N, C-alpha and C positions, 0 to 999 in steps of 0.2 A: 048690531059690537057688544056693546057695553055688557049686555044677560051672556051674552060666552066670554071674553077677554080671561077674566075673572078663574077659570079652567082652562083656560090654555096658560093662562102662566102660568100657572097651579103646579100642572103638567107640563112643562118644561121644567120650572124650576127642581121636582121632581126627581127629575131622569138625569139634569144638567145642575146639580145643587153648589156647588166651582163658579158656579157663573153668573153672574148679579143682573139682578134686575129692579128696574127703576121708573116707573110712570108717572106719567105728570100728563094736565088736563086743559085745552086750551085754544082757540076760534084757530080758525087753519089759518090764518093772515099771522095768533102768535107761532104758529109753529112752522109755517114758510120762514118763516125770516130766521127761523135757526138752525139751520140747517148741520152746523156743525158739533151741535150739541145733543141728534136724537141720532141712534142705527134705523128706526122702523116709528112711521108717521102709518095711522090713520086718520087721516081730517075726511071730512061729508061733505064740501063747501069745493066747488074749483080753486084753486091758489090765485088765477088772475095771471102769470107769466107762468117763462120756462126755468124749473127748478134749477139752479148750479151747479150739478151733476149734470147737467143738458139733458136732465127728461121732462121732456114736456108730459103734462098732467089734465085726460082732457075726459071733459060729462061726459 
C-alpha cells in the first residue's frame, strides 16, 4: 500500500485542494492509542482490542 498511497493522496489533493491532508507513520499500537487525532488509519497488524468507536478489527 505504501507505494500506491502517495498517488492516491496526490489525486485526492488535486480534486479537493481545500482539504488539508497530513500523514504520519507509526506502529499499530501507536495509531490505535491516538484515535482522536486520526480520521483514517491503515494498519498492518492486529489492534489487539476493540477500537473506541466500537469497531472490532479482526485479522
